[in-house]
Steps between C-alpha positions, in 0.01 A plus 500: 500500500517843346633800691173690456309211651738483795457872565128457538383418850391133490194555716330183380792273596545687829134451582520127431812466716336702779192278481717189523680638805171586666357154438811338643509707818127446556496134405590394853178651633282337237673167554457536875124540457474177300722311745305625799170407345626154407640457848167580658325246280760234579481590869127433503516172311802350668482633853407157634820356357721748685369467853191475717250775421284663763243776477504752779389851580675772695642850516830590328775678687779654291857548614723797416698269269200451272391144576206408726314237698132407499390431859196268513247453783716228655800731519688312230696709249534447126796663322437743209809590293591850383414434138144395587457799732604744226317330216171453690528846662443368850488739794502456876166386642364342180273206582603220270375155418790313350633167389822402672727205447752345726837508323710506813858396436575489869300443816308799631484690170181685416264393221504731195203668333450353155181675392276785613130408495314783673616846610291706740189298421535519120608213283839581346528476119852422380393580148487866594879496537558399140192582300452862594353705216780753552777242493594534131465876516758503777733274300459719191573809706824350630607388152437846354684669788820298463472519122490881514797519738700253286427701185613820672823336613568363151457844345738654753766232456496499118460869417766617254825624648587862419805710568851378570441336837677167550284193461543391861386842627185483294436139603533566872291816474221311327524211743479745789186661360352154437574401860326812631195432284494136616515615863209734443312227318555268798314733735223544242475127423159342563474226762187287485366308798321215328317387811320836514534621141645827628783667306734751662820677402818411686518853635158445663608190692598505864812301414675663201724198443321259271761253382286356221443842343865587557610189311259579218641853462862385517435227243334753272797738530753222435322382185469857368871569559598177326269556204606863458868406487431229242301751296776764522764246394292389202433862404869590523593196292250591230620860503862386465408280203322791331787739570753246370298459183485876453875531559569223251287673236670831567840330485417334168383831354809684626737236366324497165516878471870495587569238233308690233666829595836346410376450142405860432844671523666235281231529234491879521871553430506250212202674340666842526813364333298368208306824466817709509639291213195579284524867582869508403410336168232767448247234400190691604243245379656208678571717804134597528390139455755399758365760741146366449611144577710623791200691632287186481759286681542756778124530533477122531773500765331786687167318503639159588831567671341512846224256417536183704232328293541281194437632148376318187766368264344705218587826679853383575552403133374840388754663730773266372419595141545871580818428691641284218418775249752728667769232467409444137547871438831498682646192332326533161513160326732346758235375744169322452225413748278207411187507718280201431235447769169330431186698583387241754790591727464877489254495788750329730647706784854593603673778697525830314837593342615139482628524141690829534807362685520192274492704179747747647740225606491334157612827344752585770690170515516396133693619198272661242640546148372518145654165415368331812172669596342405829168318495294507819196272510201523733263202507283299739586138577338273760355789699824701495577823317835418337753770408804366313796639309821352356815553702730747317790579734631856495866572431507670835235321706309716742496358848140475609385530859203273446277757672243500220438125508512492880239774524283328243523168683419671832192663354375166366561338838303776675207516259470149357687286750706365208851552361619584153706245307837607356677278243839569344656230280770727354303524175170639617402696806141432599280629779159344572241702686209316669153615393180488704157429360263793539 
């Protein structure tokens, strides 16, 4: 995931998560409707199997605890449980015609109402409890309410952190705000009485403690807190990966620039020494030509010295030709550079200034005389640019630090993920540079 995408508020995903939370917290109500309806159907069909059924008529008397008794003309009482009283919206003094069944588990227990037939002279329709035209509107209203609250909580919990506050401070502050919003949402939560189709807010109820709504709100808050923390952890992980990648790129660029910067002073002082020799000899023509070639090489270094990208082999060979020209001027007929590279390889890529340290080392560490001129060859073999020269030990060998080859190898490792090959068999010193197809 890109950083720009993470910085955008994922409203679509939040909305889907909020919808899922709302469906879950409201699913118990929808399931309860189906179960209740199925139970009523089973109660009608199988009532004979669960006890003797009688039909009686009487007046219901409700107790303060919520249950009631139907007292018939004979003075017998039939028990009505709290759930039936609430669901059927029964009130004191209702004249009811009911079905009752005897399910007494012990002697003297009252029969229990199994089905309401007539209330106050009107036949009671159980279908009105479940097939109200407003039923799905009520369900939709509840889903949208909890979806909106969930979405608000998600936005609060996942908003970007600013400032230098500790993470735990920000987390607890957000959780506190989310808890306050959930508390307010609890009092504004809709409560539907399916037996009457009436919908009220919790704050409008006589009893403000509705445990079902409370559980729904707490469940919603718990899911939002869990999801927000997962989201924050994923976001932080993605941000760390992006930052690490940026740091690695910056580190590679810095290391490359440091390696190249070590080339420039060495090359600069050698060039000045050669130029001073021509000036002392008063060879104006060759001095001017030397200055032109020196100008080209410095321009090439200036353009590519801080360039962390690969350059075509053709450009590197052109630079090598100018650089070798200065050595040819300095050593006259004592040094020769044989550059033989087929045209098909000149489009291959390699790090800039790869040939400069190799050519410089061949001149620095070998004896160069008229009787034994030095021949340096540059060719391409098996995908490698090969620079080779015969080993001509100096009378007073110069102790090399190996910095040039180490820097060159480091640059190849950084840019190509490959290493240079160095071969020294006491007769020839050869360096092979890996090439990359364009």
